[in-house]
N, C-alpha and C positions, 0 to 999 in steps of 0.2 A: 293880639291881648296877650304876647307873650311879649312884647316892646315896653309895654305897659306895667305892666307885672316887675321886669328889669327895674324899670324905673321908680319903680313903691320899694322893693330893696334897696336901691341906691338910699333912695331919702332914707328911707330906715337908718343905715346905718351913718350919714350924714348927719342926723340930730340926735344922736346919742353923745351924752357928756356937755351938751348946750346948754347956756342960760333959756329962762324958759320962754323970751323974745324970739330970739333965735332961732330954737327947737319950735315954737307954736308957726313958724313961718314952713320950716319943713312939714309940718302935720299939714297945714293945711293944703298944701301942693301935693300931698299925699290922699287928702279929702278930694279935692278936686280930680284928681288922675280915676280915683274908684269909683266918683259919680261916671266919668266918660265910659268906665269899664261896664258898669253897668246899666247902661244904655248901648252897649254897642255888644252886649250876651246875648239880644234879644237872638232867636233860633234862625240860622240861615238859610231860609228855602232856597236859594241861588244853586247850593252845595246837592240839597235833595232834588230839584228841581232837572240839573243834570241827569243824577242818576238815573232818575224815573224818565230821562228821555234816552237812556243808553238801553234799559231794560224793555224800553217800550221797543226801540230797533230790535233788539231780539227776537221779541217774540214775533215782530212782523217780519224777519228774516227768513228770507228762503234758502239760504246756507242753512246746513248743517253746525249746532255751533256745541261743542261737546257739553256736557254738566249743564246744560240750561234749565233741563226738568228742574234739577235739584234746586238748586237758586231760586229759581221761578216758585217752588213750592214752600221753600221760605219764607217768601214775599209774594202773599197770596194775592193771585192777576186783577183779583177785584180792585186789593186797598193797599197795594205795594207802597204807593207813596205813604199811605200813614206807618205801616211796617217797616219804612225807613226810618220818616221823621221817628218811631219809638224807639231806632236803636240809638240817635246821640240827643233824643229830647231830656235821657237822664243825667246827661254831663250837664248840658244846658243848666236845668233844675240846680244840679250841684252848687254848680256857678254861681248864681245866683243869692243861692243859700251862703255861700264863704264869703260873699261881698259883700251883703246884707250885716253880715255877724263883723266882717273888717272897719265896714262903715263906722259901725258901732264903738268899738274899739278905739277906731282914732278921733272921736266926736269926745270918748269918755279923755282922751288923754291928752287935747286939746283945753279941757275943760277942767283937768287936776292941776296943780301947785307942786304935785310932788316928782324933785327931778329924778330920782331914782326908778323912773319907773319899767315894772317886767313886763318885758317883751316877749315871753314866751307864748303869747296866745297868737299874738301876730305872726310869728315866725312858724306858729301850725299851722295857721291859715294858709301862708302862701305857698306853704310846703303841701298842701292839700289840693291847693288850687294847680299847682305843676302837675300833682299827681292827674286830675280830672283833665286835663292838658294833653297830658301823654295817651291817655285812656278815649279821648276823642282823637287824636293824632292815628293811632292804632285803628282804631274802627275806619277809618278815611283810608288810610293805606292799605286794610284788607281788602275793603271793597275796590279800591285801584287797582289796586295787582289780581283780584278775581277778572275783572274786565281786560286788562293788560294778557292772562293766561289766554284770554278766550280768541284773544285777536290772534294770537298764536295758532292757535287750536281750531280751524275754522276749515270744514270741509262740507263739499257738496253733498247735501241730503239725498239727490237724487242718486248719486253713485253708490254710496255705504246703503241706503234702500234697497234699490235696486242688484246691489250685490247680494244681500242678505237674501232676496226674495227668489232672486237664479241661483244660488246656492242652494235652496230647498228644494224647487225646481230638479235640479242636475241629477240631487242624492235622490231624489225620487223613483228619476226614471230610471238613474244607473245601479243604485247601491241598495243594498238591505241592510240597514243600519241600525246594530243593536248599543243603545248605553246604558252600562251600568255605572252608577255612584254621581249620578245627575245631583243629588242633595249635597255632595260636596262643594258644588260651585257657589260661593259665598250670594246672598242675595244682596245684600248691600257693603259698599265700600270697593276698594280696588284690591286688586289681587295680581300676581304673573302667572299666567299658565304654560308650563313647559311641558309641551307632548312631545311623543317620538314622530322622528321626522321621515316618512316611508316614502310616501310620492310629492314630489314638489307641488303639482299642477292641483291636486283632488286633497292633501291632508287640509289646506286655507279652506277649502270650501265644505269639508266636512265638520269641521269646528266651528265655522260661523254659523250656520244651520243647526248643530245641535246646542250651542250656549245662546243663539236665539237675543244676542246682544252685539252692539259693534265691537268689533276687536281691531286692534290697532298693532300688528306685525313688525317685528324686527327683521326688515328684507334683504339679502344681499343688494350690492351695487350692479351686480353683473344678472339679478334680475331685472332691474331697472333697465338697463340697455342693453338688455339682448334683440328688443324688437321696436322698431322706429315709433315713436310716441307712446310705446307703452310706458313710461316711465311719470307722463301725465295722470294718466289712468288708475297707477299705483297711490299717488300721490291723493288721490281724490278719496283713493276706500278707504287712505290714512295707513296704508305704508310705510314706514319709515326706513331709510336707504344705511345698511351700513356695510362701510370699506373692511374687506378682511385681508389680511396680509399675511396669513400662514402659506405656507409653502404647497397645501393640498390644493389651493386654486390658482398655482401660478401657472401651469400647461393651459389650464382653460384662458387667464387673461393674454398669455402671450400668442395663444394662437386662433383664438374666435373672437376677441374683443378688442378692437383698437386701443392703445394706452391710453390716448389721447380726449378719448370717453370717460375712461376710470378716473384720469387727474381730475375731470371736473366733479369729482364728488370726494374730493383733497379732505373735507373740511365736514361732510358728511356726519360720520359719528358724532362728534361734540354735539352739533345741531340735533341731531337724533336722539342722541340722550338726554338733552335738555328737554324735550319735547315727551319721551317716554315718562321724565320726573314730573313734569306736571300730569302728563293724563294719570297719573296714581297717585299725584297730589289730589285729583278731584275724581277720583271716585271710578278709573277705566278701567278697562283691561287690558293689558299689554302681554302678547304673544311671545315668546324667544322659544324656539327649538336650539334645545341644549349642543345637539351633536352638528348645527348651522349648514348641514346638509343634507339632502333626501337621498335615500338609497336609489330610488328612481327619478332620474330627471328626463325630461323627454327630448331636450335640445341637446344632451351631454352623457356620454359614456363614464361611469366614476371608474375611476380603476380599483378604487377599494370595494370590493364586492360582501363586504361581510354587511350581514342586517343592522348592526347599529356600528358607530363611529365612537372615537372616546368625545368626553362631553368638553364643551367650551366652559367658561364660568361666570360670560356675559352676565344670564339670568341670575345668579345666584347675588352677582357684584351690583345686578340693580335695585335688586331688592334690600339692602344694605347701604346704598347712595338714599333711597326715596327714603328709608328709615331715620336714617341719621340726619337728611336734610327736612325732614318733616315730622321726627318724634311721633309716630306709629308705626302699627305692624302690618305690613306687607307680607299677606299668605303666599306660598309658591304651592299651586297646585300641579302636583305632575299627572300628565295623562300619557296612557299606553294606546296605542293603533293597531289592530290586528286585520291585516286584510286574508280572509279567509280562501287562500285559493287561489282562484282566477279574481282578477283585479273588481273586473264587474258585478263579482257577487254578493258576499257576507260583509260586512265592516264591524267590527267589536271596537267600540269607544269604553275603554276603562278609565274614569274618573277617581285618581285617589284623593287620601285626604288630605284638606292644608297642612303644611311644612310652615311651620315658623322660626326664624332666625334669632338664636341663643342673644341676649341683650349684651352677653359679655364680649362680642365680637368686637362691641365698637369701642371697648378699653384696649386693644390690642394694639403694637406699633405695625409698621408698615409690612415689615418681612413676615409678622408671627399673623397677620392679618391675611395675604395674599397666600400663605401656606393652607389655612383653614378651611379660606371659601373657596379652591383649588379640590380641598379634603371633602366638602359638605357637596361640590357639586357631582363627585363621584358618587357620594350615599345617595343622593334624591335620584339621580340618575338608575344608581340597582332599584332602585323603584320602580321608576318609567319602562324598565327592561321587565321586570317582573309582569308589571302589569300591559305588554304589550304582547307580552310572550304566552 
């Protein structure tokens, strides 16, 4: 259609300033093209059929696909094909009306003897048609982008659901969990959970059972390579590998984990950040521990024995990137974890109120932004420490 529209505009320019005979020749060509456009502007059911098949694959797929329910709820399961048609039918109806008006204007020009024709109406129709084409392309691109995102974020349903069930069973047997502030967890939309990291093994289990929703953890590469085949399990559970370069972990890398295993994850950060952004785009919960390391790690004795480590800035940076990319607010939820004495006794989970980044951050230069994100990270971490004390 865009090709025909370009040709119509070309003919419009060519007919200017010509005598009636030559001008009428170009107008007849325009009328012929407009008729072709009208014939070809019938609804494209082939594209809708392709979307229909993709949605059917999602519904019947045994893999766990993120945000599937949200998408299917927009396109009612029993009538999703008609819902898709409705998305595009508005544009097709507008194009039909515009082309009918264009046809009428061109016929008037053909029958007119006036050489100085007012082409304002014709120009306006071309601009309106271009706008409709743009709306149509945007709708098509949005749906295609959605499916592309889903292809990148497919996990084993049995692993995700089994992980949630096992977490609840373990917590029921081992712990007495007291939850405060569960109302601060958003019922809709995405967020970043920022918990205190006390125990490397138990903290994720507790969070999974308390939040009762699939969670996607930023997880250190060291965890992925610590046990043979453990990385595949973590991937299927929705964990995203992050490679850390700071000196705090250098001793463990040199002594406990072969360097070649770590090198396999050289590009993991960028890939994981992209996935986290897609999660946040589609309303999922991403967990990033600000400290980066737990106080208690079963396979490694930490040199620093303090209850809290200085926070990294990744959890705030991720919220900033998602807000800039998708133009929507991403709340950061501070979470305190307090193990009461013996680790197998009472655990208190204090969930703080959502914290939102200021819009002014988007206007700062690189250096100012880095300083502000660091400052905000410490401010939020002070809240996490209070919730954990």
